C-alpha positions in Angstrom: 0.1 0.1 0.0 1.1 3.6 -0.8 1.9 5.2 2.6 3.5 8.6 2.2 6.5 9.8 4.5 4.1 12.4 5.9 1.7 9.6 6.7 4.4 7.7 8.3 5.3 10.6 10.7 2.0 11.1 11.8 1.2 7.4 12.6 4.8 6.4 13.2 7.2 7.0 16.0 7.9 10.8 15.2 4.1 11.5 16.0 4.8 10.8 19.8 5.5 14.4 20.6 2.4 15.5 18.7 0.1 13.3 20.8 -2.7 14.8 22.2 -3.9 12.1 24.5 -3.1 8.6 25.4 -4.9 6.1 23.1 -7.5 3.8 24.8 -8.5 0.7 23.2 -12.1 1.4 24.6 -12.3 4.2 22.0 -12.6 1.3 19.3 -16.1 0.4 20.9 -17.5 3.7 19.5 -17.5 2.1 16.3 -20.2 -0.3 17.4 -22.7 2.3 17.1 -21.2 4.3 14.4 -21.7 1.3 12.1 -25.6 1.7 12.5 -25.3 5.5 12.3 -23.2 5.2 8.9 -25.8 2.9 7.2 -29.0 4.6 8.8 -28.1 8.1 8.3 -25.7 8.3 5.6 -26.2 5.1 3.5 -22.9 3.3 4.0 -22.9 -0.5 4.6 -20.3 -2.3 6.6 -17.4 -3.3 3.9 -17.1 -6.5 6.0 -13.5 -5.8 6.6 -11.5 -3.9 9.0 -7.7 -3.9 9.7 -5.0 -3.3 12.5 -1.9 -1.8 11.4 1.5 -1.9 13.5 5.3 -1.6 13.3 7.4 -4.4 14.4 10.5 -4.5 16.5 13.2 -7.1 16.5 12.8 -9.0 19.9 11.8 -12.2 21.1 9.3 -10.8 23.4 7.5 -8.9 20.6 7.3 -12.1 18.6 5.8 -13.6 21.6 3.3 -10.9 21.8 2.4 -11.3 18.0 2.0 -15.0 18.7 -0.5 -14.3 21.6 -2.7 -11.9 19.2 -2.6 -14.9 16.5 -3.9 -17.1 19.2 -6.6 -14.6 20.1 -7.5 -14.2 16.4 -7.6 -18.0 15.9 -10.0 -18.5 18.9 -12.2 -15.8 17.2 -12.4 -17.7 14.0 -13.8 -20.5 16.0 -16.2 -18.4 18.3 -17.4 -15.6 15.9 -16.4 -16.7 12.5 -14.1 -13.8 12.2 -11.3 -14.8 9.8 -8.0 -13.0 9.4 -4.9 -12.6 7.3 -1.6 -11.1 7.9 0.9 -9.4 5.6 3.5 -6.8 5.6 3.4 -3.9 3.1 6.4 -2.3 1.0 7.4 0.0 3.9 7.5 -2.5 6.6 4.4 -2.1 8.4 2.4 -5.2 9.4 -1.3 -5.6 8.7 -4.0 -8.0 10.5 -7.0 -7.8 8.3 -10.2 -9.1 9.6 -13.2 -10.3 7.7 -16.6 -10.8 9.1 -20.3 -9.6 8.0 -21.0 -8.8 11.7 -19.3 -5.3 12.5 -19.8 -6.1 16.1 -17.2 -8.9 15.8 -14.9 -6.8 13.7 -14.9 -4.2 16.4 -14.4 -6.6 19.3 -11.8 -8.6 17.6 -9.6 -5.4 16.9 -10.0 -4.3 20.4 -8.8 -7.6 21.7 -5.8 -7.6 19.4 -4.9 -3.8 20.2 -5.4 -4.4 23.8 -3.0 -7.4 24.2 -0.3 -5.3 22.6 -0.8 -2.6 25.1 -0.9 -4.9 27.9 2.4 -6.4 26.9 4.1 -2.8 26.7 3.8 -2.7 22.9 1.0 0.1 22.5 3.6 2.5 20.8 3.9 0.0 18.0 0.3 0.3 17.0 -0.4 2.8 14.2 -4.1 2.6 13.1 -7.3 0.7 13.2 -9.2 1.0 9.7 -12.7 0.4 9.5 -14.2 0.1 5.8 -17.7 1.0 4.5 -19.3 0.8 1.1 -21.5 3.3 -0.7 -23.8 2.7 -3.5 -21.5 2.1 -6.6 -18.9 0.5 -4.3 -17.2 3.6 -3.2 -15.3 3.1 -0.4 -15.1 5.2 2.9 -13.1 4.5 6.0 -12.7 5.6 9.7 -9.3 5.5 10.8 -8.5 5.5 14.5 -4.8 6.8 15.1 -3.4 5.5 18.2 -0.9 8.2 18.1 -3.4 10.8 18.3 -6.1 8.9 20.3 -8.9 10.1 17.8 -10.8 9.0 14.7 -10.7 10.7 11.2 -12.7 10.1 8.0 -10.9 9.1 4.8 -12.9 8.8 1.5 -10.6 8.3 -1.4 -11.8 9.3 -4.8 -10.0 7.9 -7.9 -6.2 8.0 -7.9 -4.8 9.8 -5.0 -7.7 12.3 -4.7 -10.0 12.6 -1.6 -13.6 13.5 -1.5 -13.5 16.2 1.2 -17.1 17.1 1.1 -18.0 13.5 1.9 -15.3 13.4 4.7 -16.6 16.8 6.3 -20.3 15.2 6.1 -19.1 12.0 8.0 -17.6 14.4 10.7 -20.6 16.5 11.1 -22.8 13.2 11.5 -20.4 11.2 13.7 -19.2 13.9 15.9 -20.2 13.4 19.3 -20.7 9.6 18.6 -16.7 9.0 17.8 -13.9 11.0 19.2 -12.8 12.8 16.2 -9.3 14.4 15.6 -10.0 18.3 15.6 -7.0 19.2 13.6 -7.5 18.3 9.8 -3.7 18.3 9.5 -3.8 14.8 11.0 -6.2 13.4 8.8 -3.7 11.8 6.6 -4.8 9.3 3.9 -3.7 5.7 3.7 -3.8 5.3 -0.2 -4.4 1.9 -1.6 -2.0 0.6 -4.1 -4.8 0.7 -6.7 -7.8 3.1 -7.2 -10.7 1.2 -5.8 -8.6 -1.1 -3.5 -8.6 -1.1 0.3 -5.6 0.6 2.1 -4.7 -2.8 3.6 -4.6 -4.6 0.0 
């Protein structure tokens, strides 16, 4: 996926100095009701996928933490039917991609995974949780939770590296108060997919 250096600085290690509040995995549960608002008030349906992006560190302990997260995800496959896949992108970031037609299961599973990283002392490695939505015509929209900023922001790609700002502002106006939204639009950084129409995690 095409992450620009500016995005990497905001979601990555250098953004720690800009953090406005400590990220809290409980923030992710706000997406449970946001899914309903997105569909009922805005016409966006659950894309049936969400993803957690994190950076790795070369240590045995971190490897053990990743294995613990994998065990949680495998248990989730049995209990809720939420399937997962993993891959690393060209910039060295790791992605856990979840698939489930039940948005509650997506939110719960991402929460468990993020909470495990934090409990093991690796919350600083978490970059973003990305929740996908589809509008008519198969256009995509996303809510991105930045762990560095402890807030959500909307991202609506439009063609090749263009953004639908009007749609993003509408998402903010409707979901403001339901989600903790990033006030500073300078931090609404895009996570461009490799191809127009694709998802950021592909």
